[in-house]
C-alpha positions in Angstrom: 121.0 136.8 90.4 121.3 134.5 93.4 119.4 131.7 91.5 121.7 132.1 88.5 124.8 131.9 90.5 123.5 128.8 92.3 122.7 127.2 89.0 126.2 127.9 87.6 127.8 126.5 90.8 125.7 123.3 90.4 126.4 122.9 86.7 130.2 123.1 87.4 129.8 120.4 90.1 127.9 118.1 87.8 130.4 118.4 85.0 133.2 117.4 87.4 131.2 114.4 88.7 132.2 111.8 86.0 130.1 109.2 84.3 129.5 106.7 87.1 132.0 104.2 85.8 134.1 104.4 89.0 133.4 104.7 92.7 135.7 107.5 93.9 133.8 108.4 97.0 131.0 107.5 99.5 127.9 106.3 97.6 129.8 106.4 94.2 129.9 109.0 91.5 126.1 109.2 91.3 125.9 109.9 95.0 123.0 107.5 95.5 124.8 104.0 95.7 123.8 103.2 92.2 125.7 102.4 88.9 123.9 102.4 85.6 127.0 102.4 83.4 127.9 98.7 83.5 125.6 95.8 82.5 125.5 92.6 84.6 125.0 89.2 83.0 121.3 88.2 82.6 122.0 84.7 84.1 124.3 85.7 86.9 123.7 82.5 89.0 125.3 80.4 86.1 128.5 82.5 86.1 131.7 81.2 87.7 131.9 84.2 90.1 135.3 84.3 91.6 137.3 86.2 94.3 140.1 87.9 92.4 142.1 88.8 95.5 141.9 89.3 99.2 144.0 91.3 101.7 144.3 91.3 105.4 142.9 94.5 107.1 142.5 95.7 110.7 139.1 95.7 112.3 136.7 98.4 111.1 133.7 99.6 109.2 135.3 101.8 106.5 134.6 101.1 102.9 136.6 101.5 99.7 136.8 104.2 97.0 137.9 103.3 93.5 139.5 105.5 90.9 141.9 105.0 88.0 142.3 101.3 88.7 143.2 101.9 92.4 141.4 101.0 95.6 141.6 103.4 98.5 140.6 102.7 102.1 141.5 103.9 105.6 142.8 101.1 107.7 143.7 101.2 111.4 146.4 99.7 113.6 144.5 99.2 116.9 145.0 102.1 119.3 148.0 103.3 117.5 147.6 104.9 114.0 145.4 105.3 110.9 146.7 104.1 107.6 145.5 105.2 104.2 146.2 102.2 101.8 146.2 102.2 98.0 145.8 98.8 96.3 145.8 97.8 92.6 142.2 97.0 91.6 143.3 94.1 89.4 145.6 92.3 91.7 145.1 93.7 95.2 148.8 94.5 95.5 149.5 97.4 97.7 150.9 100.3 95.7 151.5 102.7 98.6 150.3 103.8 102.0 150.3 106.9 104.2 150.0 106.8 108.0 149.8 109.0 111.0 149.7 108.4 114.8 146.1 108.3 116.2 146.3 106.9 119.6 143.2 105.8 121.5 140.4 103.4 121.4 136.9 103.9 120.0 133.8 102.0 120.9 133.5 99.5 118.0 137.2 99.9 117.1 138.6 100.6 113.6 138.1 102.8 110.6 134.7 104.3 109.7 134.7 106.3 106.5 135.2 106.1 102.7 138.0 108.2 101.3 137.2 110.9 98.7 139.5 110.6 95.8 140.0 113.4 93.3 142.3 113.6 90.3 145.4 114.4 92.2 144.4 114.3 95.9 142.7 112.0 98.3 140.9 113.1 101.5 140.3 111.1 104.7 138.8 111.8 108.1 139.8 109.4 110.8 137.6 108.4 113.8 139.7 110.7 116.1 139.2 113.7 113.8 142.4 113.7 111.7 141.4 115.3 108.5 144.1 114.8 105.8 144.7 115.7 102.2 147.3 113.4 100.6 148.9 113.8 97.2 148.3 110.7 95.0 151.5 111.2 93.1 154.0 111.9 95.9 152.0 110.0 98.7 152.8 112.9 101.0 150.4 115.1 102.9 149.3 118.3 101.2 147.8 119.5 104.5 146.2 118.1 107.6 144.0 119.3 110.5 143.2 117.7 113.8 139.6 118.6 114.4 139.9 117.8 118.2 142.7 120.4 118.6 141.4 122.9 116.1 138.0 123.1 117.6 138.6 121.9 121.2 136.0 119.2 120.9 135.6 115.5 121.6 134.7 112.8 119.0 131.1 111.8 118.6 130.0 108.7 120.5 131.6 106.3 117.9 134.1 108.7 116.5 133.9 110.8 113.3 132.3 108.5 110.8 131.7 110.7 107.8 133.3 111.0 104.4 134.7 114.4 103.3 132.4 116.2 100.8 134.1 117.9 97.8 132.3 120.6 96.0 134.4 122.3 93.3 137.3 123.8 95.2 135.7 123.3 98.7 136.1 120.4 101.1 133.2 120.2 103.6 133.2 118.2 106.9 131.0 118.1 110.0 133.1 119.4 112.9 130.3 118.8 115.4 131.7 121.0 118.2 129.3 122.9 120.4 129.8 126.1 118.4 130.7 124.8 114.9 128.6 122.5 112.7 129.8 122.3 109.2 133.3 123.6 108.2 134.4 124.3 104.6 138.0 124.8 103.6 139.9 125.3 100.4 140.5 121.7 99.4 144.0 122.5 98.0 145.3 124.5 101.0 143.1 123.6 104.0 142.4 127.3 104.6 139.0 128.1 106.0 136.3 129.4 103.7 133.2 129.3 106.0 131.8 127.7 109.0 128.2 127.3 110.4 126.9 127.4 113.9 126.6 124.3 116.0 124.1 121.7 114.7 124.4 119.0 117.3 126.0 115.6 116.6 125.7 112.9 114.0 127.4 109.9 112.3 125.9 110.9 109.0 127.8 112.3 106.0 126.8 115.7 104.6 125.5 115.5 101.0 125.1 117.9 98.2 121.7 117.7 96.5 119.6 120.0 94.3 116.1 120.6 95.5 113.6 122.8 93.6 116.5 124.0 91.4 118.7 125.0 94.3 122.0 123.1 95.1 122.3 122.7 98.9 124.2 120.8 101.5 122.0 118.6 103.7 122.9 117.0 107.0 120.9 115.1 109.5 121.8 115.6 113.2 120.4 115.5 116.7 120.7 118.4 119.1 119.6 117.5 122.6 116.2 115.9 122.4 115.5 117.4 118.9 116.2 116.0 115.5 117.5 118.5 112.9 117.6 118.3 109.1 119.6 121.4 108.1 120.2 122.8 104.6 123.1 125.2 103.8 124.1 127.1 100.7 127.4 125.6 99.5 128.9 128.9 98.4 129.0 130.5 101.8 127.4 128.1 104.3 124.3 130.2 104.8 121.3 128.4 106.4 118.6 127.9 103.8 116.0 126.0 105.8 115.7 123.6 108.7 113.2 120.9 109.7 112.6 119.2 113.1 110.1 116.6 111.7 112.5 113.6 112.0 114.6 112.5 114.9 117.0 109.6 115.1 119.0 109.1 118.2 122.2 108.4 116.2 121.7 109.4 112.5 123.9 107.4 110.1 122.3 107.2 106.6 122.2 110.6 104.9 119.0 112.0 103.3 118.0 110.5 100.0 116.7 112.6 97.1 113.6 111.3 95.4 112.9 114.2 93.1 113.2 118.0 93.1 110.7 118.3 96.0 110.9 115.1 98.0 113.4 113.7 100.5 113.5 110.3 102.2 115.0 110.0 105.7 115.7 106.7 107.5 117.5 105.4 110.5 117.7 102.9 113.3 117.0 103.1 117.0 113.2 102.8 116.3 113.2 106.1 114.3 111.6 104.5 111.3 111.5 106.4 108.0 109.9 109.6 106.7 109.2 111.2 103.4 109.3 115.0 103.3 108.1 117.5 100.7 110.4 120.6 100.3 109.1 123.5 98.2 110.5 126.9 97.7 108.2 129.8 97.4 110.1 133.1 96.8 112.8 133.1 99.5 110.9 130.8 101.8 110.9 127.0 102.1 107.8 125.0 103.0 108.6 121.6 104.5 105.8 119.1 104.9 105.6 115.5 106.1 104.1 113.2 103.4 104.2 109.9 105.2 106.0 108.0 107.9 106.7 104.2 108.3 107.9 102.4 111.3 110.7 100.5 109.6 114.1 102.0 108.9 117.7 101.2 107.9 120.2 101.7 110.7 123.4 102.0 108.8 123.1 102.2 105.0 121.2 104.3 102.6 118.2 102.9 100.7 118.6 102.6 96.9 115.9 103.7 94.4 114.9 101.8 91.3 112.1 103.3 89.2 109.2 104.0 91.6 110.4 102.0 94.6 113.0 102.1 97.4 115.0 99.0 98.6 116.7 98.8 102.0 117.6 96.5 104.8 115.0 97.3 107.5 117.3 96.0 110.2 118.5 97.7 113.4 119.2 97.0 117.0 115.4 96.6 117.7 115.1 93.7 115.1 118.5 92.0 115.7 117.4 89.6 118.4 116.5 86.2 116.9 112.9 86.4 118.1 112.5 89.8 116.5 114.1 89.2 113.1 110.8 88.6 111.4 110.2 92.3 111.8 113.2 93.1 109.6 114.8 91.9 106.4 115.3 93.3 102.9 112.3 95.6 102.1 110.7 97.1 99.0 108.8 100.3 99.7 106.7 102.3 97.2 107.2 106.1 96.9 103.8 106.6 98.6 104.8 104.6 101.7 103.3 101.2 100.9 105.4 98.1 101.8 105.4 95.9 98.7 107.4 93.0 100.2 109.9 92.2 102.9 112.0 89.1 103.5 111.7 89.2 107.3 114.2 86.5 108.5 114.2 84.5 105.3 116.9 85.8 104.9 117.4 88.5 107.4 120.6 90.1 105.8 121.8 91.7 109.0 123.0 95.3 108.9 124.9 94.9 105.6 125.2 97.1 102.6 123.2 97.4 99.4 124.1 98.8 95.9 122.0 99.0 92.8 123.7 98.0 89.5 121.8 97.6 86.2 118.5 96.9 88.0 120.1 94.3 90.4 120.5 94.7 94.1 124.0 93.7 95.2 123.8 92.9 98.9 126.3 91.9 101.6 124.9 90.1 104.6 125.9 92.1 107.6 126.2 89.0 109.8 128.3 86.7 107.7 129.3 88.6 104.5 127.2 86.4 102.1 126.9 88.1 98.7 123.4 88.0 97.3 122.1 89.4 94.0 118.4 90.2 94.0 116.2 91.5 91.3 115.0 95.0 92.0 111.3 94.5 91.4 108.1 95.3 93.4 106.6 92.0 92.4 108.4 90.1 95.2 111.8 88.8 96.4 113.7 87.0 93.7 117.2 85.8 94.5 119.4 85.7 91.3 122.3 84.0 93.1 124.4 84.0 96.2 127.8 83.1 97.5 129.3 82.9 101.0 132.3 85.0 100.1 133.7 85.0 103.6 132.8 81.3 104.3 130.0 79.8 106.3 129.9 81.8 109.5 127.4 81.9 112.4 126.4 84.9 114.5 126.9 88.6 113.8 130.4 89.3 112.5 129.6 93.0 112.0 130.4 93.2 108.3 128.8 96.6 108.0 131.2 98.4 105.6 129.7 100.0 102.5 130.2 98.1 99.2 132.0 99.7 96.2 131.5 98.7 92.6 133.7 99.4 89.5 133.5 97.9 86.0 132.2 94.5 87.1 134.3 94.2 90.3 132.8 94.5 93.8 134.8 95.4 96.8 133.6 93.8 100.1 135.0 93.9 103.6 134.8 91.9 106.8 136.5 92.8 110.1 139.8 91.2 109.0 139.7 90.9 105.2 139.0 93.0 102.1 138.0 91.0 99.0 137.5 91.8 95.3 134.7 89.8 93.7 134.5 89.6 89.9 130.9 89.7 88.7 131.7 90.1 85.1 134.5 88.1 83.5 135.5 90.6 80.9 135.7 93.6 83.4 138.5 96.0 82.7 
């Protein structure tokens, strides 16, 4: 009976997930930073790619969500307040905003997360722990909770950096207090449904994945000197299994599902990457390490195309000029073999990567250059590039995740958000 209920729960979630044509939350509708619903031109480099609009933003690292022709992101007025902004996708005109006081300064100032946009409501979690549910029609708060006050806890080192996870009528966030790890509330009222025990700290977003036929919430954390990958049942928050095989000092990318029995974990701070096998036998889970590689992605998730993973193997350890040959955009087979890597030609910084129609859309984390790269294990093939934010030297920390919708790509620097048109006839 338990398996049947879990299956029904998962089916309902999938039916609500959409067709991938929009980007309503962190990692898009598909949940893996890919979009297979919109074809790109075969000869992209010959196209007159243009910037449709640009708007000024405060410093930060938060990316955009796109739904119903609207772009949502959490902006910040330094040391004063957070501002949820809603822009028109076609023109960039601000349609409305909602703000609340959030005084203080975080290390690496600014916003961190991607809003989660549902049909009538939008959810945000600010760096200081302000969890809000805002009505898209009235532009007023439906409910709000200050995690610092509610759970008497301090922000993680760089503030709360996760995006709220919606599962049917639940909203799940990582509280990260000493005694409470994940917290699930009724997403319409903000009333508590369940909570888990403490799981340490993280800057990674909890994700819902199905493994071996069982839907489960996965989150990667550190607890003291130990790394934890924890799995919880979405219905009641019960712990399903836990692994200590992988430790990253400051986890940021969430786990990536390869298939029903394999997970890929990656991170910076010399943590490298790890492939795990997760098998369920009766009521028990068996977790086994399949391979480990020394290179990892510090900030953004790898994307999968066919039998290979692509990610920027860049982090603090490779960021110095003399060490950049150890990083770059990388292609890794699913059995752990490096197929190719760009090293410092180009290096790409700690930027973001999406996969659209078999093409990698990449934003250089140093200067914002847009590059389109063929997703192929045969070698690095640049399809085209454009310095969207101008010719800049040094690391300008353009680390926000990208968002894609119907031929339009939303990119962000520390002071601008831009909409790049990749397909002229995009709706």
